[in-house]
N, C-alpha and C positions, 0 to 999 in steps of 0.2 A: 504493500500500500504506500509506503513511504521509502525513499531511498534514492537510488540512481540507476540509470541504464548505461551499460557500457557496450560498445560495439566497435570492433577493429581498433581498439586502443583509444577510442574517443568516448569520453565519459560525459554523461548529461545528467547533472543533479536535478531531481524532480521536486522533492518536497520536504525537506527537513526543517522544522521550526528553529530558527536561530535569531538571536536578538540583533536588531539593526544598530548600526553605529550612530544613526542620525535621528531615528524616530522610534516610538514605542513598538515593540514586537507584538505578536498575536497571542491571545488567550481564549477562555471558554466558560459558560454559566447559568441558570436560575428557574424557578416557578412553583406553584400551587396548592396547598392545603386550604381548608375552609375554616376560618375562625371569625366570629363576630367581633370586629374591631374597626375603628376608624382609621383612615389613611394617616400615616405619620409623615413627618418631614423627611426628605431624602437625606440620608446620613452622608457626611463627608469622610473621605478616606484620610486616615491619619498616617502620614508618611513615616513618622517615628513612633516609638512606643512598642508595647508588648503585643504579641499576637492576640487575636480575639479571645477574651477570657472564657467565653462559652464553648470554645472549640478546643477539645482535648486532643493532643497529638501523641499517639502511642502505638507502637507495634502491638498486634493483638494475636495471641496464640491460636484463637479460633480460625482466623483468616489464614494464618500461616499453615495450620493443620490442613485445611481444605486445599490450599495451594500445593502442599507437599503431596497429598493424595492424587491430585490431578496431574502433577508432574510425573509421579511414578506410573500413573495409568496411561501416560502418553498423550494427554489432551494438548493439542498443538499450542493453543494460546497460553498455556501454563508452562511451556518449555522455552519461552523466548527471553528469559532473563539474561542479561549480559554476564560474562564470566566474572566471578568475584570469589574471594575466600569463603563467603557465606554459601554461595551456590555449590562450591566444591565440597564444603562440609556437609550440606544437605545430602548430596549424592553419595558421599562416603558413608554417612551414618545410617541412611534409610535404605540403602541398596539391598540389604538382606531381607527387607520386608516387601519387596516388589510383588510377591505373589500372595500377600495377605488378602484375606477375604474382602476387606474394605477397599483395597485397590481394585480387585476384580469387579466388585459391585459398582465402584466409581466408573469403570470402563463400560459396564453394562448399562448403567443409567444414562450415560451420554449417548450410547447407541440406540436405546429404546425410547428415551424421552427428550433427547436433546439437552441434557443437563450440561451446559457449557457456558463460557463467558461469565455473565453476571449471576447466573442461576446458583452456582456453588456458593457465591458470596452472600446471596440472600438467605441461603440455608445457614451459613455460619453465623449470621446476625441473630438467628433464633436460638442458638445454643447458649446455655448458661456459661458465663465466663469462668466460673469455678469448677463446675462438675461436667460440663460439656453435654448435659442432658437437654433435650428439647424443652423449650419454655412455652407455656400456654396451650390452649386447645388447638387442634389442627383442623377441626370441622366447625364451621365452614373455613375454607382456606384463609388464614390470617392475612391482614394487610401487610404488604411488604414481601411476602413469600412469593417468589416468581411462579407464574401460573404453570410453568413446565413441571412443577412438582405435584400438580393436582392429582395425577393418577399414579405417581411413583410411590413405592413402599418406603416412605420417609422415616417412619418410626424404626423399622428394621435397620435402615441405613444408619440412623443416628447411633444405634447400639454398636454397629460395626465400627463406626468412626471413633467412638469412645474407646473401644477395645484396642484399636490400632494405636491410639495415643498412649495408652497404658503400656502395651507390649513393646512398642518402639521407643519407649522412654522419651516422649516428646518434651516433657518439662525439663528433664535432665539436659537434653540437647539445647533447648532454648536458654537455659540458665548459663550454659557455656558460651552462648552468643550474646549475652546481655550487654557487654561493653560495646560490641558492634551496633546492636540495636539502639542503644542510648546515643551513639554518635550519629546514627541516621535521624533519630528524632530531633536532635539538636540542630542538624542542618535544616530541617523543615521549619523549626521555630525561628531560626535566623532569617530564612528566606521569606517568611510570612509576617515579619515584624511590621506592625502598623496596618495589617490587612484585617478587616472585620466584616466578612460577608454576611454573617448572621444578622447583623444590624440592618443591612440593606434588605434582606428577606423580610424581616419584621416590618420594615417601612412600607413594603408593597402588599404583603399578605396578612399583616398582623402578627403579633408575637405568638410563639408556641411555648407557653410557660412550662409544660411538662416534657418538653423535648430535650434530649441530650445529644450533643453533636460531637462526632469523633472523626478526626483525620487519621487514617490507618496507613502508614507507610507499608507497602507490601514488598517484602524482600525478594519475592520470586516472580512477580508479575510482569517484569519487563515493561513493554510499551503499553500494556493494557491498564485501564482505569475503570472503576465501577462506583456508581452511587447507589447504595441500597439502604433500606430502612426496615425496622421491625416495630410494629404497633401492638400494644397489649391492652388488656381490659383495664378500664379506669382512665384511659386516655394517655398512658405513658407511651412515649415515642423515642426510639433510638435511631439516629441518622448517622450513617457511616459514609465517608468518602475514602475508598480504597484506592490508593495511588501507587502505580508501579514506578520503577526506576529504570531509566535508559542510559544515562550518561554517568559513569562512575569514575572516581579518581583511583590512584594506585592502591588505596586502602579499601576500595569497594564502597566508599561513601558517595552518595548522590551529589552530582553537580547540578544544581537547580537554577534554571534561568528565569527570565521575566515572565514567561508564560505560566508559571505555577499558579499565580492568583486566579487567572481565568480558568485553568484546569480544575482547581478546587471549586470554584463557583459552579462550573458546569456539572461536576459530579454531585455537588450539594443540591443542585436544581432538580436532578432526577427524582429525588425523594419527595419533592413538592409536586413536580409535573406529572409523573407517571400515574399516581392514583387519581389525579384530577382528570386526566385524559381518559383513563379507564371508565370513570363514572359517566362520561359524556360520549362514550364510544359510538352509540347508535347514530349520533348526528355528525361525528367526526370521521367515521370510517370511510365513507364514500369519497369525500374530497381528498383525503390523504392517500387513499389507494390510487386514485387517478394521478396524483402528483408522483407517487412512487414509481408508477409504470413509465413515466417519462424518462426516468434515469435508473431503471431497474438494475442494469448491469453495474453501474457505479455504486449503487447502494449495496448490492450483493457483495461487491469487492471489499466493502467496509464492514461486512457482517451484519448489515441491516436488511435482512432478507424478508422480513414481514412488515405489514403495514403499521402495526401497533408500535414497533420500535422506531420506524421512520417518523410517525406522528409525534412521539415523545421527544425524539431527538430534534425535530423541527422546532417545537415550542421552546425547548431548552436553549437551542442556538439563537433563536430570536431574542430570548430573554437575556442571554449573555451580552448581546449587543446593547440592550437597554442598560444593563449594569455598567458596561464600559462607557456609554454615553454619560450616565449620571455621575459616575465616580472618576472617570478618566478624561472625558471630553470628546468632542466631535471627531477628531482625528483617530483616536483609539477605536471609537465605534465604527467609523468607516473602514478601518483596517480589519476589524472583527467581521464586518459584513463580507468583505472581500475574501477572508479566510473561509467563512461558512459557505459562501457561494462557490468557492473553489473546491469544496468537498461535495459539490453537486446538490446542495440544498439551495436550489435556485430561487425558491420562494421565501427566503429568509426576510428580505426587506419588507414585503407587505405584512408579514406576521409581526415583525418588530414594530411596525407603525401602529398596529392594533394594540400591542402591549404598551406602547408609549402613550397612546390615547387613553388607555385604561388608568394611567397614573392620575389623570385629571378628574376621574370619577370620584365623587365625594361619598359614595355609599360605603357602608361597612364592608370589610373584606369578604365576609360570607356571601354578600350579594354581588360585589364588584367582580370577583374573580370568575364566577360562572358566566357573567355577562361578557367578560373579556374573552373567555374561551369560546363562547358562542360566536362572538364577532370574528374570532380567528378562523373558525370554520367557514363562515360566510365570505370572509375576505379571500380565503384560499379558493373557494368555489368561483368567485368573480375573477381572480387571477387566471384560473385555468381556462376561462372563456376568452381571454385576450388572444390576439394574433401572436404567433410565435416570436416575431420581432420585438413585440412589446413585453414579452415575458422574459427576454434576455436580461440578466442583471447588468448594471453598469460595469465597465471594466475598471477595476480599482487596483490592478496588480495582484500579486507580485509577478515576477517573470514566469514562474511556474504556471500561472493562470493563462498565459498565452497558448500553452499547449492544449487547452480545451478545444482549440480550432484546428488541431493537427489531423487533417483528413484531406482526401483527394480534392474536394470541391470547396474547401474553406481556408486553405493556406497555400502560400507560395514562398519559396526561398529565392531571393533575388541577388544575382551577380551584377557587377558593374557592366556598363555597355562594352561591347566588343571593340577592341582597338589593338594597335601594335603593342605587343607585350614584352616587357623586360623579364629577366629571369625571376625577379622577386614577385612580379605580378603573376607569372605563370605558376610559381609555387603556391601562391595564395589561392588562385583559382582551383588548383588541384586539391588543396586542402578543403575548400568549401564543397567541392564535388564529393570528396570522401565523407565529409560530415553528412551531406544530403543522402548519399547511398546507405550510410550506416544507420541513420536515425529517422529520416523523413520519407525516403522512397518506399519503405515497407508499408506506410499508410497511404501511399499513392500521392503524396504531396509533390507537385511538380517543381522543377528548377527552371528559372527563366532569367533573362537579362533585363536590366532596367530599360524601359521604353517599349518592351514587347507587350503584347495584349494581356498575357497572364499577369505580368508585373504591374500593369496599370489597372487591374481589376480591384477597385477599392473595397469590394465586398469580401475580399480574402484577407486573412491575417497575413502580414508581410514580415518575413524574417530577412533583414537587410544586412549585408556584409560590405564594408568598403571604407572609403575616405570621403571627406567633404568634396574633394575635387572630382569624384566619380559622377556627380550629377545632383540635381535638385532632390531626387528621391531620398538622399541622405542629408544633404545640406539643409533642406527646409526642416526636416525632422529635428536635426540637431539644434537649429535656431529655436524651434518651438520648445525644446527642452532647456534652453538657456545654456547650451554647450558650444564652445568654440575652440578648435585646435589652432595653435600657432607654432612658431619655431621653438618657443620655450616650453611648450607642453599643452595643458588643457585648462581652460577656464570653465567652470561649471557653477552657474549662479554667481555668488560672491566669492567662491573659493577658487584657488589656483593650485594646480598640481604640475610641478615643473620637472623637466628631465626627459630623457629619451625613453622610448618603449612604452608610452602611456596609452591606454585604450579605455573606451567607455562601453559598458554593456548596459542597456536600458530598455525598458518597455514603456509604452505610451498608449493611451486610448486613441481610437480613431479620430482623425482631425475634425470630422463633422458630426459624428454620432457616437456618444460614449457607450452606447449599447452594441455598437457594431464591432467588427473584427479589429483587434488591436495591432500594434506594431512592436517589433523587437529588433534592435539594432546592435551590431557589433562594429564599432568604428574606431579608427585611429588615424594619425597623421600620415602613416605609410602602411602599405599592404603587408609588409613582412612582419610587422608587429602582431598581426591578427592570427598568424598561423599557430594552431594549437590552443586557441583561446577557449574553445568549448570544454576543454578538460578542467578548467578552473571552476570551482564550485560557485554557483551563482543563482540558485533557484528561489530562495525565500524573500528577496528584497526586490525593489523596483529598479534600482540602479547600482552599479559598482564602477568605481574607477580603479583600474588595475595597472600594474607595471610588469612588463616582460623582464624576466631575470634569466639566469643561466639555464641551459638545456631546454629552452622553450617553455619553461614554467612561468607562472605569474604569481604576483603577490597582490593582495587587496590593499589599496591605500585608503579607501573610504567607501561606504555603502549606505543605503537608506531607502526611505519611502518618499514618494512625491506627496504633496498635500492631496488628501483624498476627499471625494465628495460623498456625503452621507445620503444624498438624494439628488435627482437630476437638477433641481433648482438651487441647490446649496452652493 
């Protein structure tokens, strides 16, 4: 889903979230339980100070136990943790229990009932922290327990899970890892200093006085993150954000970037949104099913294979944008929209607009939220009736988003006009042809020269290679971006980058229609500088200024995001 494509030695980074050097990077976030409470003032983010006091950050033996079982059972998403001393210790300690009945039953439950991804975590949330026994009645299915458990032999499985924990000496193992776990928890506390998402949720939906919020660093989950909750008789509610770890230092401790806040809010949101969507499923199923079918392949690739998961994800992602707008500002919200639309949630903007309008409603939360969710369904239905050209989201970047147009009839790679060639120009053109053959030709994307009919087709996304002297197709675009090459280097806006071997990689919206096919340019003062430039990592930002160094490699001098539009008129 995320990573890079490599072909014939040419590497094309596609989508890894990385902080920009110039603007705020991307995050994720929020929505819905029902409580009778008036709307509260929008809370302000506190840049300094302790993490949210209502949010306990702690590794949890229950979630580690289920992750270990699924790792032993071979569940793919539970075997993606990066290498670390902890992962090696897990594999060494539990290897002799790979044939335990609990592991076998874990494998069988996945095959028979689809118990995977967040379903095991919803089960873990219902286990008693001390005894690992199931808590509360199971009939009817308790709130928060994934519906995939409805027909599964859950009580029998819970007994097997508890026996595995005892026989495999889970507590003894985790005790030996306590110093490591404490180090992980401290990293999260430091990264979330001043972040108080629960206050924002309270302001939109009203407080949940009986709720307990837990951020659970998952030491085995790798790139996967889950928001689950468990509701009990009397109104008690436990809300868990189970966050995996992808980037580790040499001690195996997580390196947490600026996207952590959004990720936390996104997973927290699921515990609000999912039950609310389920309650109104009769009216929401049809529009969200129609939306899912528009991008079914892309949703399936992200493990959103059913309509209910797409619906919940859609509302959560729209709410993330609202969180970013209210606590981070318009640029962060616009960047968030671009991220969500880049994940093929093309209808995020109209849903976000309905949630934003809901903020203005003065009714108590118990009345306001159902009205907002009803409006979301109606707005999505209206969006589905629009012509395809009007359903396209604005192009907000980043460079990765240009590749949504990578197809036979919607993109073209553009070479400079043909002319007498020097050796350096010939080598440059040979390189561009290699890039095209390795990465674009497989999707039927044509290669054309500037001035030819295909290159002049403004309805196609254009991938341009060359120098300002190659013609107006590059010179005009560079002027629009505020970029100018001269003998000393590159001027970009108010900044200068001096020296030889400087190049610009940048994406831009269509010059006439921000919903139309975008532009991507690889430009330098001379052609030789551009040979090999695609191998330099450049997916998650709108622009990069790079310098060619030895052996045809490049170094990034600066990168960032262009000022983004939240809506067509902003």
